[in-house]
Every structure is written in structure tokens, then in C-alpha cells.
mmCIF entry with sequence, helices, sheets and N, C-alpha, C, O atoms, coordinates in Angstrom:
data_MODEL
# 
_entry.id   MODEL 
# 
_entity.id                         1 
_entity.type                       polymer 
_entity.pdbx_number_of_molecules   1 
# 
_entity_poly.entity_id                      1 
_entity_poly.type                           'polypeptide(L)' 
_entity_poly.nstd_linkage                   no 
_entity_poly.nstd_monomer                   no 
_entity_poly.pdbx_seq_one_letter_code       MWNVVIGVVFIIGGATGKLALIGANSSPAIMALGAGLVVWGGVQMLRGQKQ 
_entity_poly.pdbx_seq_one_letter_code_can   MWNVVIGVVFIIGGATGKLALIGANSSPAIMALGAGLVVWGGVQMLRGQKQ 
_entity_poly.pdbx_strand_id                 A 
# 
loop_
_entity_poly_seq.entity_id 
_entity_poly_seq.num 
_entity_poly_seq.mon_id 
_entity_poly_seq.hetero 
1 1  MET n 
1 2  TRP n 
1 3  ASN n 
1 4  VAL n 
1 5  VAL n 
1 6  ILE n 
1 7  GLY n 
1 8  VAL n 
1 9  VAL n 
1 10 PHE n 
1 11 ILE n 
1 12 ILE n 
1 13 GLY n 
1 14 GLY n 
1 15 ALA n 
1 16 THR n 
1 17 GLY n 
1 18 LYS n 
1 19 LEU n 
1 20 ALA n 
1 21 LEU n 
1 22 ILE n 
1 23 GLY n 
1 24 ALA n 
1 25 ASN n 
1 26 SER n 
1 27 SER n 
1 28 PRO n 
1 29 ALA n 
1 30 ILE n 
1 31 MET n 
1 32 ALA n 
1 33 LEU n 
1 34 GLY n 
1 35 ALA n 
1 36 GLY n 
1 37 LEU n 
1 38 VAL n 
1 39 VAL n 
1 40 TRP n 
1 41 GLY n 
1 42 GLY n 
1 43 VAL n 
1 44 GLN n 
1 45 MET n 
1 46 LEU n 
1 47 ARG n 
1 48 GLY n 
1 49 GLN n 
1 50 LYS n 
1 51 GLN n 
# 
_struct_asym.id          A 
_struct_asym.entity_id   1 
# 
loop_
_struct_conf.conf_type_id 
_struct_conf.id 
_struct_conf.pdbx_PDB_helix_id 
_struct_conf.beg_label_comp_id 
_struct_conf.beg_label_asym_id 
_struct_conf.beg_label_seq_id 
_struct_conf.pdbx_beg_PDB_ins_code 
_struct_conf.end_label_comp_id 
_struct_conf.end_label_asym_id 
_struct_conf.end_label_seq_id 
_struct_conf.pdbx_end_PDB_ins_code 
_struct_conf.beg_auth_comp_id 
_struct_conf.beg_auth_asym_id 
_struct_conf.beg_auth_seq_id 
_struct_conf.end_auth_comp_id 
_struct_conf.end_auth_asym_id 
_struct_conf.end_auth_seq_id 
_struct_conf.pdbx_PDB_helix_class 
_struct_conf.details 
_struct_conf.pdbx_PDB_helix_length 
HELX_P HELX_P1 AA1 TRP A 2  ? THR A 16 ? TRP A 2  THR A 16 1 ? 15 
HELX_P HELX_P2 AA2 SER A 27 ? LYS A 50 ? SER A 27 LYS A 50 1 ? 24 
# 
_struct_conf_type.id          HELX_P 
_struct_conf_type.criteria    ? 
_struct_conf_type.reference   ? 
# 
loop_
_atom_site.group_PDB 
_atom_site.id 
_atom_site.type_symbol 
_atom_site.label_atom_id 
_atom_site.label_alt_id 
_atom_site.label_comp_id 
_atom_site.label_asym_id 
_atom_site.label_entity_id 
_atom_site.label_seq_id 
_atom_site.pdbx_PDB_ins_code 
_atom_site.Cartn_x 
_atom_site.Cartn_y 
_atom_site.Cartn_z 
_atom_site.occupancy 
_atom_site.B_iso_or_equiv 
_atom_site.pdbx_formal_charge 
_atom_site.auth_seq_id 
_atom_site.auth_comp_id 
_atom_site.auth_asym_id 
_atom_site.auth_atom_id 
_atom_site.pdbx_PDB_model_num 
ATOM 1   N N  . MET A 1 1  ? 47.334 -31.770 -108.777 1.00 0.00 ? 1  MET A N  1 
ATOM 2   C CA . MET A 1 1  ? 46.491 -32.921 -108.545 1.00 0.00 ? 1  MET A CA 1 
ATOM 3   C C  . MET A 1 1  ? 46.138 -33.068 -107.058 1.00 0.00 ? 1  MET A C  1 
ATOM 4   O O  . MET A 1 1  ? 45.004 -33.395 -106.706 1.00 0.00 ? 1  MET A O  1 
ATOM 5   N N  . TRP A 1 2  ? 47.131 -32.820 -106.198 1.00 0.00 ? 2  TRP A N  1 
ATOM 6   C CA . TRP A 1 2  ? 46.868 -32.978 -104.769 1.00 0.00 ? 2  TRP A CA 1 
ATOM 7   C C  . TRP A 1 2  ? 45.853 -31.957 -104.290 1.00 0.00 ? 2  TRP A C  1 
ATOM 8   O O  . TRP A 1 2  ? 45.143 -32.198 -103.314 1.00 0.00 ? 2  TRP A O  1 
ATOM 9   N N  . ASN A 1 3  ? 45.777 -30.806 -104.973 1.00 0.00 ? 3  ASN A N  1 
ATOM 10  C CA . ASN A 1 3  ? 44.789 -29.782 -104.604 1.00 0.00 ? 3  ASN A CA 1 
ATOM 11  C C  . ASN A 1 3  ? 43.373 -30.334 -104.733 1.00 0.00 ? 3  ASN A C  1 
ATOM 12  O O  . ASN A 1 3  ? 42.513 -30.104 -103.883 1.00 0.00 ? 3  ASN A O  1 
ATOM 13  N N  . VAL A 1 4  ? 43.162 -31.059 -105.809 1.00 0.00 ? 4  VAL A N  1 
ATOM 14  C CA . VAL A 1 4  ? 41.828 -31.615 -106.074 1.00 0.00 ? 4  VAL A CA 1 
ATOM 15  C C  . VAL A 1 4  ? 41.468 -32.639 -105.014 1.00 0.00 ? 4  VAL A C  1 
ATOM 16  O O  . VAL A 1 4  ? 40.349 -32.636 -104.503 1.00 0.00 ? 4  VAL A O  1 
ATOM 17  N N  . VAL A 1 5  ? 42.389 -33.502 -104.685 1.00 0.00 ? 5  VAL A N  1 
ATOM 18  C CA . VAL A 1 5  ? 42.124 -34.559 -103.701 1.00 0.00 ? 5  VAL A CA 1 
ATOM 19  C C  . VAL A 1 5  ? 41.811 -33.951 -102.335 1.00 0.00 ? 5  VAL A C  1 
ATOM 20  O O  . VAL A 1 5  ? 40.829 -34.325 -101.694 1.00 0.00 ? 5  VAL A O  1 
ATOM 21  N N  . ILE A 1 6  ? 42.654 -33.009 -101.890 1.00 0.00 ? 6  ILE A N  1 
ATOM 22  C CA . ILE A 1 6  ? 42.433 -32.374 -100.586 1.00 0.00 ? 6  ILE A CA 1 
ATOM 23  C C  . ILE A 1 6  ? 41.128 -31.573 -100.617 1.00 0.00 ? 6  ILE A C  1 
ATOM 24  O O  . ILE A 1 6  ? 40.393 -31.547 -99.630  1.00 0.00 ? 6  ILE A O  1 
ATOM 25  N N  . GLY A 1 7  ? 40.841 -30.922 -101.743 1.00 0.00 ? 7  GLY A N  1 
ATOM 26  C CA . GLY A 1 7  ? 39.603 -30.159 -101.867 1.00 0.00 ? 7  GLY A CA 1 
ATOM 27  C C  . GLY A 1 7  ? 38.388 -31.053 -101.736 1.00 0.00 ? 7  GLY A C  1 
ATOM 28  O O  . GLY A 1 7  ? 37.428 -30.702 -101.049 1.00 0.00 ? 7  GLY A O  1 
ATOM 29  N N  . VAL A 1 8  ? 38.418 -32.192 -102.380 1.00 0.00 ? 8  VAL A N  1 
ATOM 30  C CA . VAL A 1 8  ? 37.280 -33.130 -102.290 1.00 0.00 ? 8  VAL A CA 1 
ATOM 31  C C  . VAL A 1 8  ? 37.120 -33.627 -100.850 1.00 0.00 ? 8  VAL A C  1 
ATOM 32  O O  . VAL A 1 8  ? 35.997 -33.761 -100.365 1.00 0.00 ? 8  VAL A O  1 
ATOM 33  N N  . VAL A 1 9  ? 38.230 -33.900 -100.169 1.00 0.00 ? 9  VAL A N  1 
ATOM 34  C CA . VAL A 1 9  ? 38.157 -34.342 -98.773  1.00 0.00 ? 9  VAL A CA 1 
ATOM 35  C C  . VAL A 1 9  ? 37.539 -33.243 -97.917  1.00 0.00 ? 9  VAL A C  1 
ATOM 36  O O  . VAL A 1 9  ? 36.697 -33.525 -97.064  1.00 0.00 ? 9  VAL A O  1 
ATOM 37  N N  . PHE A 1 10 ? 37.949 -31.986 -98.136  1.00 0.00 ? 10 PHE A N  1 
ATOM 38  C CA . PHE A 1 10 ? 37.373 -30.873 -97.381  1.00 0.00 ? 10 PHE A CA 1 
ATOM 39  C C  . PHE A 1 10 ? 35.871 -30.731 -97.657  1.00 0.00 ? 10 PHE A C  1 
ATOM 40  O O  . PHE A 1 10 ? 35.092 -30.480 -96.737  1.00 0.00 ? 10 PHE A O  1 
ATOM 41  N N  . ILE A 1 11 ? 35.472 -30.890 -98.895  1.00 0.00 ? 11 ILE A N  1 
ATOM 42  C CA . ILE A 1 11 ? 34.046 -30.762 -99.238  1.00 0.00 ? 11 ILE A CA 1 
ATOM 43  C C  . ILE A 1 11 ? 33.230 -31.867 -98.569  1.00 0.00 ? 11 ILE A C  1 
ATOM 44  O O  . ILE A 1 11 ? 32.184 -31.604 -97.975  1.00 0.00 ? 11 ILE A O  1 
ATOM 45  N N  . ILE A 1 12 ? 33.713 -33.096 -98.670  1.00 0.00 ? 12 ILE A N  1 
ATOM 46  C CA . ILE A 1 12 ? 32.984 -34.216 -98.067  1.00 0.00 ? 12 ILE A CA 1 
ATOM 47  C C  . ILE A 1 12 ? 32.981 -34.097 -96.552  1.00 0.00 ? 12 ILE A C  1 
ATOM 48  O O  . ILE A 1 12 ? 31.948 -34.334 -95.925  1.00 0.00 ? 12 ILE A O  1 
ATOM 49  N N  . GLY A 1 13 ? 34.105 -33.736 -95.946  1.00 0.00 ? 13 GLY A N  1 
ATOM 50  C CA . GLY A 1 13 ? 34.181 -33.578 -94.504  1.00 0.00 ? 13 GLY A CA 1 
ATOM 51  C C  . GLY A 1 13 ? 33.280 -32.465 -94.008  1.00 0.00 ? 13 GLY A C  1 
ATOM 52  O O  . GLY A 1 13 ? 32.641 -32.611 -92.966  1.00 0.00 ? 13 GLY A O  1 
ATOM 53  N N  . GLY A 1 14 ? 33.213 -31.345 -94.737  1.00 0.00 ? 14 GLY A N  1 
ATOM 54  C CA . GLY A 1 14 ? 32.334 -30.255 -94.353  1.00 0.00 ? 14 GLY A CA 1 
ATOM 55  C C  . GLY A 1 14 ? 30.866 -30.620 -94.495  1.00 0.00 ? 14 GLY A C  1 
ATOM 56  O O  . GLY A 1 14 ? 30.039 -30.247 -93.662  1.00 0.00 ? 14 GLY A O  1 
ATOM 57  N N  . ALA A 1 15 ? 30.548 -31.354 -95.558  1.00 0.00 ? 15 ALA A N  1 
ATOM 58  C CA . ALA A 1 15 ? 29.154 -31.734 -95.804  1.00 0.00 ? 15 ALA A CA 1 
ATOM 59  C C  . ALA A 1 15 ? 28.648 -32.707 -94.729  1.00 0.00 ? 15 ALA A C  1 
ATOM 60  O O  . ALA A 1 15 ? 27.474 -32.674 -94.360  1.00 0.00 ? 15 ALA A O  1 
ATOM 61  N N  . THR A 1 16 ? 29.526 -33.558 -94.240  1.00 0.00 ? 16 THR A N  1 
ATOM 62  C CA . THR A 1 16 ? 29.098 -34.512 -93.224  1.00 0.00 ? 16 THR A CA 1 
ATOM 63  C C  . THR A 1 16 ? 29.185 -33.926 -91.814  1.00 0.00 ? 16 THR A C  1 
ATOM 64  O O  . THR A 1 16 ? 28.669 -34.512 -90.861  1.00 0.00 ? 16 THR A O  1 
ATOM 65  N N  . GLY A 1 17 ? 29.836 -32.777 -91.685  1.00 0.00 ? 17 GLY A N  1 
ATOM 66  C CA . GLY A 1 17 ? 29.967 -32.158 -90.371  1.00 0.00 ? 17 GLY A CA 1 
ATOM 67  C C  . GLY A 1 17 ? 31.139 -32.663 -89.574  1.00 0.00 ? 17 GLY A C  1 
ATOM 68  O O  . GLY A 1 17 ? 31.277 -32.316 -88.401  1.00 0.00 ? 17 GLY A O  1 
ATOM 69  N N  . LYS A 1 18 ? 31.992 -33.474 -90.175  1.00 0.00 ? 18 LYS A N  1 
ATOM 70  C CA . LYS A 1 18 ? 33.156 -34.031 -89.471  1.00 0.00 ? 18 LYS A CA 1 
ATOM 71  C C  . LYS A 1 18 ? 34.321 -33.043 -89.433  1.00 0.00 ? 18 LYS A C  1 
ATOM 72  O O  . LYS A 1 18 ? 35.177 -33.138 -88.553  1.00 0.00 ? 18 LYS A O  1 
ATOM 73  N N  . LEU A 1 19 ? 34.367 -32.091 -90.382  1.00 0.00 ? 19 LEU A N  1 
ATOM 74  C CA . LEU A 1 19 ? 35.435 -31.101 -90.424  1.00 0.00 ? 19 LEU A CA 1 
ATOM 75  C C  . LEU A 1 19 ? 34.854 -29.706 -90.319  1.00 0.00 ? 19 LEU A C  1 
ATOM 76  O O  . LEU A 1 19 ? 33.741 -29.446 -90.778  1.00 0.00 ? 19 LEU A O  1 
ATOM 77  N N  . ALA A 1 20 ? 35.617 -28.811 -89.710  1.00 0.00 ? 20 ALA A N  1 
ATOM 78  C CA . ALA A 1 20 ? 35.224 -27.420 -89.627  1.00 0.00 ? 20 ALA A CA 1 
ATOM 79  C C  . ALA A 1 20 ? 36.481 -26.566 -89.706  1.00 0.00 ? 20 ALA A C  1 
ATOM 80  O O  . ALA A 1 20 ? 37.556 -27.003 -89.297  1.00 0.00 ? 20 ALA A O  1 
ATOM 81  N N  . LEU A 1 21 ? 36.353 -25.367 -90.222  1.00 0.00 ? 21 LEU A N  1 
ATOM 82  C CA . LEU A 1 21 ? 37.490 -24.471 -90.335  1.00 0.00 ? 21 LEU A CA 1 
ATOM 83  C C  . LEU A 1 21 ? 37.914 -24.011 -88.954  1.00 0.00 ? 21 LEU A C  1 
ATOM 84  O O  . LEU A 1 21 ? 37.103 -23.531 -88.162  1.00 0.00 ? 21 LEU A O  1 
ATOM 85  N N  . ILE A 1 22 ? 39.206 -24.166 -88.681  1.00 0.00 ? 22 ILE A N  1 
ATOM 86  C CA . ILE A 1 22 ? 39.756 -23.789 -87.368  1.00 0.00 ? 22 ILE A CA 1 
ATOM 87  C C  . ILE A 1 22 ? 39.556 -22.297 -87.137  1.00 0.00 ? 22 ILE A C  1 
ATOM 88  O O  . ILE A 1 22 ? 39.823 -21.485 -88.024  1.00 0.00 ? 22 ILE A O  1 
ATOM 89  N N  . GLY A 1 23 ? 39.098 -21.946 -85.973  1.00 0.00 ? 23 GLY A N  1 
ATOM 90  C CA . GLY A 1 23 ? 38.882 -20.551 -85.620  1.00 0.00 ? 23 GLY A CA 1 
ATOM 91  C C  . GLY A 1 23 ? 37.471 -20.084 -85.885  1.00 0.00 ? 23 GLY A C  1 
ATOM 92  O O  . GLY A 1 23 ? 36.965 -19.207 -85.184  1.00 0.00 ? 23 GLY A O  1 
ATOM 93  N N  . ALA A 1 24 ? 36.826 -20.656 -86.888  1.00 0.00 ? 24 ALA A N  1 
ATOM 94  C CA . ALA A 1 24 ? 35.471 -20.267 -87.223  1.00 0.00 ? 24 ALA A CA 1 
ATOM 95  C C  . ALA A 1 24 ? 34.460 -21.332 -86.852  1.00 0.00 ? 24 ALA A C  1 
ATOM 96  O O  . ALA A 1 24 ? 33.269 -21.046 -86.730  1.00 0.00 ? 24 ALA A O  1 
ATOM 97  N N  . ASN A 1 25 ? 34.926 -22.561 -86.671  1.00 0.00 ? 25 ASN A N  1 
ATOM 98  C CA . ASN A 1 25 ? 34.042 -23.706 -86.410  1.00 0.00 ? 25 ASN A CA 1 
ATOM 99  C C  . ASN A 1 25 ? 32.903 -23.770 -87.426  1.00 0.00 ? 25 ASN A C  1 
ATOM 100 O O  . ASN A 1 25 ? 31.743 -23.994 -87.080  1.00 0.00 ? 25 ASN A O  1 
ATOM 101 N N  . SER A 1 26 ? 33.270 -23.567 -88.681  1.00 0.00 ? 26 SER A N  1 
ATOM 102 C CA . SER A 1 26 ? 32.262 -23.470 -89.747  1.00 0.00 ? 26 SER A CA 1 
ATOM 103 C C  . SER A 1 26 ? 32.491 -24.553 -90.799  1.00 0.00 ? 26 SER A C  1 
ATOM 104 O O  . SER A 1 26 ? 33.528 -24.571 -91.462  1.00 0.00 ? 26 SER A O  1 
ATOM 105 N N  . SER A 1 27 ? 31.529 -25.446 -90.948  1.00 0.00 ? 27 SER A N  1 
ATOM 106 C CA . SER A 1 27 ? 31.591 -26.462 -91.990  1.00 0.00 ? 27 SER A CA 1 
ATOM 107 C C  . SER A 1 27 ? 31.424 -25.852 -93.382  1.00 0.00 ? 27 SER A C  1 
ATOM 108 O O  . SER A 1 27 ? 32.140 -26.258 -94.297  1.00 0.00 ? 27 SER A O  1 
ATOM 109 N N  . PRO A 1 28 ? 30.506 -24.890 -93.587  1.00 0.00 ? 28 PRO A N  1 
ATOM 110 C CA . PRO A 1 28 ? 30.407 -24.285 -94.927  1.00 0.00 ? 28 PRO A CA 1 
ATOM 111 C C  . PRO A 1 28 ? 31.706 -23.579 -95.351  1.00 0.00 ? 28 PRO A C  1 
ATOM 112 O O  . PRO A 1 28 ? 32.025 -23.541 -96.539  1.00 0.00 ? 28 PRO A O  1 
ATOM 113 N N  . ALA A 1 29 ? 32.443 -23.028 -94.401  1.00 0.00 ? 29 ALA A N  1 
ATOM 114 C CA . ALA A 1 29 ? 33.698 -22.357 -94.753  1.00 0.00 ? 29 ALA A CA 1 
ATOM 115 C C  . ALA A 1 29 ? 34.731 -23.360 -95.253  1.00 0.00 ? 29 ALA A C  1 
ATOM 116 O O  . ALA A 1 29 ? 35.460 -23.075 -96.203  1.00 0.00 ? 29 ALA A O  1 
ATOM 117 N N  . ILE A 1 30 ? 34.800 -24.523 -94.628  1.00 0.00 ? 30 ILE A N  1 
ATOM 118 C CA . ILE A 1 30 ? 35.769 -25.537 -95.079  1.00 0.00 ? 30 ILE A CA 1 
ATOM 119 C C  . ILE A 1 30 ? 35.333 -26.112 -96.432  1.00 0.00 ? 30 ILE A C  1 
ATOM 120 O O  . ILE A 1 30 ? 36.169 -26.497 -97.249  1.00 0.00 ? 30 ILE A O  1 
ATOM 121 N N  . MET A 1 31 ? 34.005 -26.166 -96.659  1.00 0.00 ? 31 MET A N  1 
ATOM 122 C CA . MET A 1 31 ? 33.528 -26.618 -97.971  1.00 0.00 ? 31 MET A CA 1 
ATOM 123 C C  . MET A 1 31 ? 33.891 -25.587 -99.055  1.00 0.00 ? 31 MET A C  1 
ATOM 124 O O  . MET A 1 31 ? 34.263 -25.969 -100.165 1.00 0.00 ? 31 MET A O  1 
ATOM 125 N N  . ALA A 1 32 ? 33.788 -24.300 -98.747  1.00 0.00 ? 32 ALA A N  1 
ATOM 126 C CA . ALA A 1 32 ? 34.162 -23.253 -99.702  1.00 0.00 ? 32 ALA A CA 1 
ATOM 127 C C  . ALA A 1 32 ? 35.653 -23.317 -99.979  1.00 0.00 ? 32 ALA A C  1 
ATOM 128 O O  . ALA A 1 32 ? 36.071 -23.159 -101.126 1.00 0.00 ? 32 ALA A O  1 
ATOM 129 N N  . LEU A 1 33 ? 36.457 -23.544 -98.964  1.00 0.00 ? 33 LEU A N  1 
ATOM 130 C CA . LEU A 1 33 ? 37.891 -23.676 -99.149  1.00 0.00 ? 33 LEU A CA 1 
ATOM 131 C C  . LEU A 1 33 ? 38.187 -24.891 -100.037 1.00 0.00 ? 33 LEU A C  1 
ATOM 132 O O  . LEU A 1 33 ? 39.044 -24.825 -100.919 1.00 0.00 ? 33 LEU A O  1 
ATOM 133 N N  . GLY A 1 34 ? 37.487 -25.981 -99.803  1.00 0.00 ? 34 GLY A N  1 
ATOM 134 C CA . GLY A 1 34 ? 37.659 -27.180 -100.632 1.00 0.00 ? 34 GLY A CA 1 
ATOM 135 C C  . GLY A 1 34 ? 37.279 -26.935 -102.081 1.00 0.00 ? 34 GLY A C  1 
ATOM 136 O O  . GLY A 1 34 ? 37.953 -27.409 -102.995 1.00 0.00 ? 34 GLY A O  1 
ATOM 137 N N  . ALA A 1 35 ? 36.192 -26.192 -102.289 1.00 0.00 ? 35 ALA A N  1 
ATOM 138 C CA . ALA A 1 35 ? 35.783 -25.876 -103.653 1.00 0.00 ? 35 ALA A CA 1 
ATOM 139 C C  . ALA A 1 35 ? 36.850 -25.015 -104.344 1.00 0.00 ? 35 ALA A C  1 
ATOM 140 O O  . ALA A 1 35 ? 37.146 -25.198 -105.524 1.00 0.00 ? 35 ALA A O  1 
ATOM 141 N N  . GLY A 1 36 ? 37.416 -24.077 -103.583 1.00 0.00 ? 36 GLY A N  1 
ATOM 142 C CA . GLY A 1 36 ? 38.483 -23.253 -104.146 1.00 0.00 ? 36 GLY A CA 1 
ATOM 143 C C  . GLY A 1 36 ? 39.684 -24.082 -104.528 1.00 0.00 ? 36 GLY A C  1 
ATOM 144 O O  . GLY A 1 36 ? 40.295 -23.839 -105.569 1.00 0.00 ? 36 GLY A O  1 
ATOM 145 N N  . LEU A 1 37 ? 40.039 -25.059 -103.707 1.00 0.00 ? 37 LEU A N  1 
ATOM 146 C CA . LEU A 1 37 ? 41.168 -25.930 -104.019 1.00 0.00 ? 37 LEU A CA 1 
ATOM 147 C C  . LEU A 1 37 ? 40.898 -26.779 -105.249 1.00 0.00 ? 37 LEU A C  1 
ATOM 148 O O  . LEU A 1 37 ? 41.796 -27.004 -106.061 1.00 0.00 ? 37 LEU A O  1 
ATOM 149 N N  . VAL A 1 38 ? 39.672 -27.250 -105.391 1.00 0.00 ? 38 VAL A N  1 
ATOM 150 C CA . VAL A 1 38 ? 39.312 -28.044 -106.566 1.00 0.00 ? 38 VAL A CA 1 
ATOM 151 C C  . VAL A 1 38 ? 39.423 -27.203 -107.828 1.00 0.00 ? 38 VAL A C  1 
ATOM 152 O O  . VAL A 1 38 ? 39.959 -27.655 -108.839 1.00 0.00 ? 38 VAL A O  1 
ATOM 153 N N  . VAL A 1 39 ? 38.915 -25.985 -107.765 1.00 0.00 ? 39 VAL A N  1 
ATOM 154 C CA . VAL A 1 39 ? 38.993 -25.095 -108.932 1.00 0.00 ? 39 VAL A CA 1 
ATOM 155 C C  . VAL A 1 39 ? 40.444 -24.781 -109.270 1.00 0.00 ? 39 VAL A C  1 
ATOM 156 O O  . VAL A 1 39 ? 40.839 -24.847 -110.435 1.00 0.00 ? 39 VAL A O  1 
ATOM 157 N N  . TRP A 1 40 ? 41.240 -24.441 -108.260 1.00 0.00 ? 40 TRP A N  1 
ATOM 158 C CA . TRP A 1 40 ? 42.638 -24.116 -108.486 1.00 0.00 ? 40 TRP A CA 1 
ATOM 159 C C  . TRP A 1 40 ? 43.388 -25.318 -109.068 1.00 0.00 ? 40 TRP A C  1 
ATOM 160 O O  . TRP A 1 40 ? 44.194 -25.154 -109.984 1.00 0.00 ? 40 TRP A O  1 
ATOM 161 N N  . GLY A 1 41 ? 43.136 -26.503 -108.557 1.00 0.00 ? 41 GLY A N  1 
ATOM 162 C CA . GLY A 1 41 ? 43.747 -27.720 -109.081 1.00 0.00 ? 41 GLY A CA 1 
ATOM 163 C C  . GLY A 1 41 ? 43.348 -27.967 -110.526 1.00 0.00 ? 41 GLY A C  1 
ATOM 164 O O  . GLY A 1 41 ? 44.172 -28.394 -111.334 1.00 0.00 ? 41 GLY A O  1 
ATOM 165 N N  . GLY A 1 42 ? 42.087 -27.701 -110.858 1.00 0.00 ? 42 GLY A N  1 
ATOM 166 C CA . GLY A 1 42 ? 41.643 -27.832 -112.251 1.00 0.00 ? 42 GLY A CA 1 
ATOM 167 C C  . GLY A 1 42 ? 42.349 -26.873 -113.173 1.00 0.00 ? 42 GLY A C  1 
ATOM 168 O O  . GLY A 1 42 ? 42.728 -27.239 -114.285 1.00 0.00 ? 42 GLY A O  1 
ATOM 169 N N  . VAL A 1 43 ? 42.533 -25.625 -112.714 1.00 0.00 ? 43 VAL A N  1 
ATOM 170 C CA . VAL A 1 43 ? 43.241 -24.627 -113.510 1.00 0.00 ? 43 VAL A CA 1 
ATOM 171 C C  . VAL A 1 43 ? 44.668 -25.092 -113.735 1.00 0.00 ? 43 VAL A C  1 
ATOM 172 O O  . VAL A 1 43 ? 45.175 -25.000 -114.852 1.00 0.00 ? 43 VAL A O  1 
ATOM 173 N N  . GLN A 1 44 ? 45.322 -25.590 -112.699 1.00 0.00 ? 44 GLN A N  1 
ATOM 174 C CA . GLN A 1 44 ? 46.696 -26.042 -112.837 1.00 0.00 ? 44 GLN A CA 1 
ATOM 175 C C  . GLN A 1 44 ? 46.803 -27.211 -113.814 1.00 0.00 ? 44 GLN A C  1 
ATOM 176 O O  . GLN A 1 44 ? 47.746 -27.270 -114.603 1.00 0.00 ? 44 GLN A O  1 
ATOM 177 N N  . MET A 1 45 ? 45.842 -28.143 -113.771 1.00 0.00 ? 45 MET A N  1 
ATOM 178 C CA . MET A 1 45 ? 45.874 -29.276 -114.696 1.00 0.00 ? 45 MET A CA 1 
ATOM 179 C C  . MET A 1 45 ? 45.653 -28.809 -116.145 1.00 0.00 ? 45 MET A C  1 
ATOM 180 O O  . MET A 1 45 ? 46.299 -29.313 -117.063 1.00 0.00 ? 45 MET A O  1 
ATOM 181 N N  . LEU A 1 46 ? 44.751 -27.856 -116.345 1.00 0.00 ? 46 LEU A N  1 
ATOM 182 C CA . LEU A 1 46 ? 44.516 -27.362 -117.690 1.00 0.00 ? 46 LEU A CA 1 
ATOM 183 C C  . LEU A 1 46 ? 45.741 -26.620 -118.214 1.00 0.00 ? 46 LEU A C  1 
ATOM 184 O O  . LEU A 1 46 ? 46.084 -26.765 -119.387 1.00 0.00 ? 46 LEU A O  1 
ATOM 185 N N  . ARG A 1 47 ? 46.397 -25.840 -117.388 1.00 0.00 ? 47 ARG A N  1 
ATOM 186 C CA . ARG A 1 47 ? 47.631 -25.144 -117.791 1.00 0.00 ? 47 ARG A CA 1 
ATOM 187 C C  . ARG A 1 47 ? 48.713 -26.149 -118.145 1.00 0.00 ? 47 ARG A C  1 
ATOM 188 O O  . ARG A 1 47 ? 49.475 -25.924 -119.085 1.00 0.00 ? 47 ARG A O  1 
ATOM 189 N N  . GLY A 1 48 ? 48.798 -27.244 -117.420 1.00 0.00 ? 48 GLY A N  1 
ATOM 190 C CA . GLY A 1 48 ? 49.807 -28.275 -117.694 1.00 0.00 ? 48 GLY A CA 1 
ATOM 191 C C  . GLY A 1 48 ? 49.581 -28.964 -119.001 1.00 0.00 ? 48 GLY A C  1 
ATOM 192 O O  . GLY A 1 48 ? 50.545 -29.355 -119.659 1.00 0.00 ? 48 GLY A O  1 
ATOM 193 N N  . GLN A 1 49 ? 48.332 -29.132 -119.413 1.00 0.00 ? 49 GLN A N  1 
ATOM 194 C CA . GLN A 1 49 ? 48.031 -29.780 -120.677 1.00 0.00 ? 49 GLN A CA 1 
ATOM 195 C C  . GLN A 1 49 ? 48.364 -28.892 -121.857 1.00 0.00 ? 49 GLN A C  1 
ATOM 196 O O  . GLN A 1 49 ? 48.718 -29.399 -122.921 1.00 0.00 ? 49 GLN A O  1 
ATOM 197 N N  . LYS A 1 50 ? 48.263 -27.585 -121.702 1.00 0.00 ? 50 LYS A N  1 
ATOM 198 C CA . LYS A 1 50 ? 48.527 -26.671 -122.813 1.00 0.00 ? 50 LYS A CA 1 
ATOM 199 C C  . LYS A 1 50 ? 50.012 -26.570 -123.126 1.00 0.00 ? 50 LYS A C  1 
ATOM 200 O O  . LYS A 1 50 ? 50.383 -26.242 -124.253 1.00 0.00 ? 50 LYS A O  1 
ATOM 201 N N  . GLN A 1 51 ? 50.864 -26.846 -122.149 1.00 0.00 ? 51 GLN A N  1 
ATOM 202 C CA . GLN A 1 51 ? 52.321 -26.695 -122.364 1.00 0.00 ? 51 GLN A CA 1 
ATOM 203 C C  . GLN A 1 51 ? 52.925 -27.917 -122.974 1.00 0.00 ? 51 GLN A C  1 
ATOM 204 O O  . GLN A 1 51 ? 54.131 -27.954 -123.218 1.00 0.00 ? 51 GLN A O  1 
# 
């Protein structure tokens, strides 16, 4: 669940330009990382429901 929350924060922060990936100074990169976290969090939640 925390993956989804942090992912959404990264996406919003990257879209507004307030956050950037350290070392790359890239907002789209932090948005991609956030999207990956949201997807991974969704997979974890779906796996948890099946068990």
C-alpha cells in the first residue's frame, strides 16, 4: 500500500516540477519511477487478495 502512496507523490511531484530524480535532475524519470511503484503496489495488493 505504501508503494502506491509514494508512487502517486512521485508522479504528482514530477508533473509539477517540484521533484526530480537525484543525479539526473529529471522530472520525467521520477514520474516513471512513481508509475513503477504504483504498478508494483497494485500487483502486491492483488496477490494479497488471492491468498
